Structure formats: C-alpha cells, structure tokens
N, C-alpha and C positions, 0 to 999 in steps of 0.2 A: 427431327419434326415431330409433332404432336397432333394426333387428331382430335378434334375439337367437337364437331356436331354437322349435319345436314341443313342446308339453307337452301332456299330457293330466290335465284337472282335472274333477273330478265327473263321469267317464265323456263328458266333452266335449273335444273338441280345440282349444287355444287356441293363438295365436301370442304371444310375450312380447316386447314392446319395451322399451328403455330411453329415457325422455326426457331432455330438457337438464337437469333438477333431480336427475337418477339414481333416479327414482321407476321401477318396473317396472309397465309397462300390459299388460293380457292380454285380448285380441279374441279372439272366435269368428268363424267362417270370414262370417257373416252381417255381423256388424260390420265386418270387413276389406272386405266387397262394398261396402257403403254409403260407408264412407270412401273407397275407392276411387273410387267415383263421384263424391264431392264432390270430391274431389282432380285430377279431370280436368277440371273447368270451371276450376281454377287452373289457368293455363299453366304457370306457372315454378316447378310445386310440386317442392320438395326431397325430399318423404318419398314421392313415389308410386314409384320404383324399388323402395324398401324394402318399402312395402304389396304391390306387384307379386309380388316376391320371396317374401314372407310368405303369399300366397294360393296360390303354386305349391307351396310346401312344404305347407302344410296339404291341399291338394287332394291332393297327392302321398301323403302319410302315411295319410288315408282311403281312397284306392284300394287302397294296399298293405297296410291292415289292417282288412280287412272281418270283420266278425261270424262266429264260427266257425260257426253256422249256415245261413249262407250260403253255400255251398261249392260248388253249382250254378251 
C-alpha cells in the first residue's frame, strides 16, 4: 500500500492509499489507528511507515482546520 494524500469525504477526513492492484482505499483516522496497532505486532511490516505518515498527515490536517465555531 502506498499513501497518496488526505481528503475530505462526507465531512470526514480520510487518507487515500493505493494497493498493489491499483485500487484506491479510503481510511479514516480510527481505521488508521486500528491498522497501525495491528501492524506493530508484525515486526517486519512494510506498510507501517506509510500508515504512520498518513496518521501524521490526518492529525495535522484536523488540527489546522478546526470548525469555524471553535475559534477560542
């Protein structure tokens, strides 16, 4: 899986991945956290850096784009 970018779909922030079959997979932050926990148990996981990068990007996006009514 290759991390592509962060997008907003149906008012939820999702990370888009491309798998080996060239299919696009959309995962929200909760799915990313669950997948990250599962992949940490596999010691030679090749997708763990991609998942960590996606988690960082999604959390950075959500911190930077807070709703307009939460300005204080």
